[in-house]
Structure formats: C-alpha cells, structure tokens
C-alpha positions, 0 to 999 in steps of 0.5 A: 226690735219693734219701732215705737211711735213717738208723740212729743210734748215740748217744753220751751220754744227758744233757740233750741225748741224752735230749731227742733220744731223745724228739724222735725218738720224736715224729718217725716221718716222719724214718724214723731208727732209734736203734739203740744208745746208749753211756753212761758210767754204766750204774747211772743210771736212764734213761727208755728201754729197758735193751737200748738202752744199752751202755758199749763205744764199739766196739759202735757204731763197728764196727757196719756197720748204723749209718751215723750217729754222734751225739755229745752228750757233755761229754768233749772228748777222748773225743768227738774219738776217737769222731768221728774214728774214726766218720769213718774208719769211713765213718759220717756224724757229728753233734756238739754238742761245741763244745769238741772241734770248736773245738780240733780244727777243722783236723784235722776239716776234713782228715778230712772231705776225706780220707774224704768223710764229713759232719760236721754241728754246728749244735747246737754254735753257737746251739742252736735258731738255724740260724746255721751253715747260713745263713752257709754258704749265704747270706752271701758273705764279701766282703759280710759286714761284721760279725756279733755274737751272744749265743751262750751261753744260760747266761750270758744267763740268769744276767745276766737274773736278776741284773739284772732279778730282783735275784738274786745271782750264786750264786743265778742260777747255781744256778737256771741249773744246776737249769733245765738251762741251765748246763754240768756245769762252770759255769766253762765258761759263766761264764768265757766258754770255751763262748762262745769255742769257739762263736765260733771255729766261727762265724768259720770259716763266716763268714770262713773263719778257722781259729783256736784259741779260745786265740788269740781275745780273750775273757772271761766274766761272772765279774767283773761287779759290781752297781756295773757294773749301776748304771752301765749303768742310768744310761747306759741300757744293758744288759750282755750277753756278746757275741761279735762279729767285724767286717771291718776296712778292711784286709780283716782281721777283728777278733773277740772275746767280751767283756761289752758295754754294749748300747743298750736299743733294739738287738736283742741287748738284747731277748735275755733268759734262755736265749735266743740272738740273732745280728745279721748285717750284710751289704753289701746286706741291711743288718742281719738278726736271728736269735733263739731258745733257746740252751740246754736239752734240746729246743732243742739236740735240735731242732738235732741233729735238723735235722742228722740230717734233712739227712743223709738227702740227704747234706748236707755243709758246703762251707766256701765261705769257706775253700775257694772264697774268699780266707779272711780273717785274724784281726787283733790290730791294732785299738783298743777303747773300754772301760769298766773298773771296779776297786778300786785304780789301782795294778792298772791300767796307765793308760799303755797307754790312748790316752786316758781320756775319763771316770773316776769314783772312788767309795768302794769302786770306781772306773771309767773309760772309755777307748781301748786297743789290743787288744794290751794285752789279748791274753795279759794278766791285769791286766784279769781279776784283782784284781776288775777288770771290763772291759766294751766300749762299744756301738761298741767297735772303733776302727781305726788310721785312725780313731785317726789322724784323732781325734789329728790333729783334737785337735792341730788344736784345740789349735793345733798344726800337723802 
C-alpha cells in the first residue's frame, strides 16, 4: 500500500499538543510535517517558533496543503465544529477530545459515512494503551464476554496517593494537577465525567452500542471517605474507579462506571498512579490484560502519533460491531451488589434493596452491603448526596435469573414450598 504524505494542522498546544510537537520532532522517519498550530491565547510563551502559530481556525481548515487535522483542545463545542468542518473539507482527523466524541458520536459516524474520511481517536480512550484498535481488529462481539478497565489516570493517581501515601483528597488532587495528569476542570476527572465519556466510546467498539454518556450509570471518587479505605483494607480490597461492561444471558449488555472494591490479586489492583489498565474477557482467549500510562503529555501524544502514522495508509475504523454484526443493546435490567456508607439512615431507601447481608453502625458513619436493582440508581441522586458513598463489590453484577435462584433457595431453606 502506498504511503501518504502527511501535512498536519494542529488545534491546541497545551500538555498534549506540545507533547505531540516534541514527539514529531523526534520521529523524522514518519515524514509528517506540522504546517500550522491554531491557539486561543497568542500572548502565552510557547516552546516553538512564533510563525508556527495562528488564532484563526479557517487558516488551517481552508488550507488545501493540510490533509490532516489533529484536534487536542479542551473545548468540546469548538472541537465538534473543527472536526465536522475538517471532515467535510476532505481532511482526515485525529482527536483526543473524549467529551466531544462521546456527545456527538452518532453524528460523527454519519459524517464519516457521508465523506469517506477517517476520524481516529485512540488517545481519547486510554492514552498509551491501544485498546480501540484491539477491540476493532481482534475481538468478535459474540465472543467478547466482558471488559473492565481503569480509564482515568487522574483519579487513579489521586486514589493511590490518598491510600498509599496518606495524602488528603485536596493534596492528592493538587499534586495530580501539578503533574499534568488532571483536566483543567478537575470536576471532569473526579466526578467521573471523563471516565464515562471514554467508556461510551469503548462500548461502541466493543459491542456496537451507541449511547450518550448521560444514559450510562456513573459516578466518580468525590464521595470516597477515609473510613471506606479502612473497610477496604479490612476486607483485603483496593478501591478503584472501574468502568465495566458485561454481556448478560439475554444478550444485552450491562455497563457502568463506579468505584469498586477490587481483590488485591486481580490485575486492576496492580494499576497505580496515572496508569490505566484494561481486562478483556473473551470466549476462547479467557482474560487478557492491557497496561500503560493513561495520562500525561508524552503517553497521550504517543497515541495521537500512532493514529497519525496509521493515516499514512488510509486506515479507518470499520466499526465492525455496529455495521457488520448485530449491535448489542445497553440494559438497565440487572442487580448490583454494593457497599454503601453514609451518615444517616433517613437518607437511605432501605426498602429498595432486595436484601442487606451486612451492616455496621459506627459513631460517625454507617455502612451496609446489599443487593439493589440498577433502576433504583439510574437518574437518582440519593446515592450521590448527603456524603453517601457507593462502591460496588468485586463481582457486582447479578442477573435476574440468579436473583430468582437465590430467592427460591432461601424459601426452600425456610421450609416454604414454591
């Protein structure tokens, strides 16, 4: 296949943009020329020649000499305008903007079909881990049983510093920002928005599901308490923010992003600091574990560089699970086994639990372990407010058929015939 010459227009020169600039300088064999960089604040001092920069997006979008647009800004609305215009202008696009991609995925898929141009975004999922390309090329969705991952390096960094170095939440967050791991708006990381945006993208490549992030069950680490860490240590667990999806017996998929107790001998428990990890469970290959840096300048830039390199050979995502298989459907009909810590019973709808198998009442905080239907969490705020902390257990998903078997066995043990 003939190699295409690449002439790049870059939007954004922050942590990732500057990292890409440096990486491109160190990889002359790629034969990719950075023609122009569009920025917002021309007064900022930058480690690159002044003539490289401009503030007018149209200079890049209307330049026929530029055939690749790389978008690494933190403005989702502006990014969608840039990316959609570039595709219509006949340019290939590489983006790292997970919020923009997740919120406009359906529209962007349609644009790719209409224009025939390529949009790649490996860096938007797990930075240095090539998980999208692997899901696209390797895993048939009928054989993909489950996938779970730590997809946000910032929250993982914060949890590591809190629970292994005894930093406060505020201290750990500040350190994450100083290290270039946290988003400019830390709420996006800490409250789970960044992770759920990434997960909506991966659900498409894993199962052909197109779902807006708002329709996926999620929260972040904002309510994790020091007492939760103590309970985790007592039970020999770690606490991680884990995104996961599992194919249910009815063929639908349960998916969510929630804090989770992970067993200390599980692969995700070994993922520390700004690293990401992905565990894929398939029909015949059993479990496979991917591990790499999920935040930072060079790790993210390396994923952008990989996409740019793929464009030399006109690579495109084929979206095989969506277009060539029967896409799966996201289900809300499943149960979760959860740990819930709180200050006041009055804020907890105890009647919504199928059963509570463990509870503890301390002087300041109380906690329970029980099973609840996912529908009682979707669109509800009670489990996110009043200092309530919800953490799913290591094997959290319980299907309807399992619930029926458990209830039937309980009644039989009680001497009740059914």
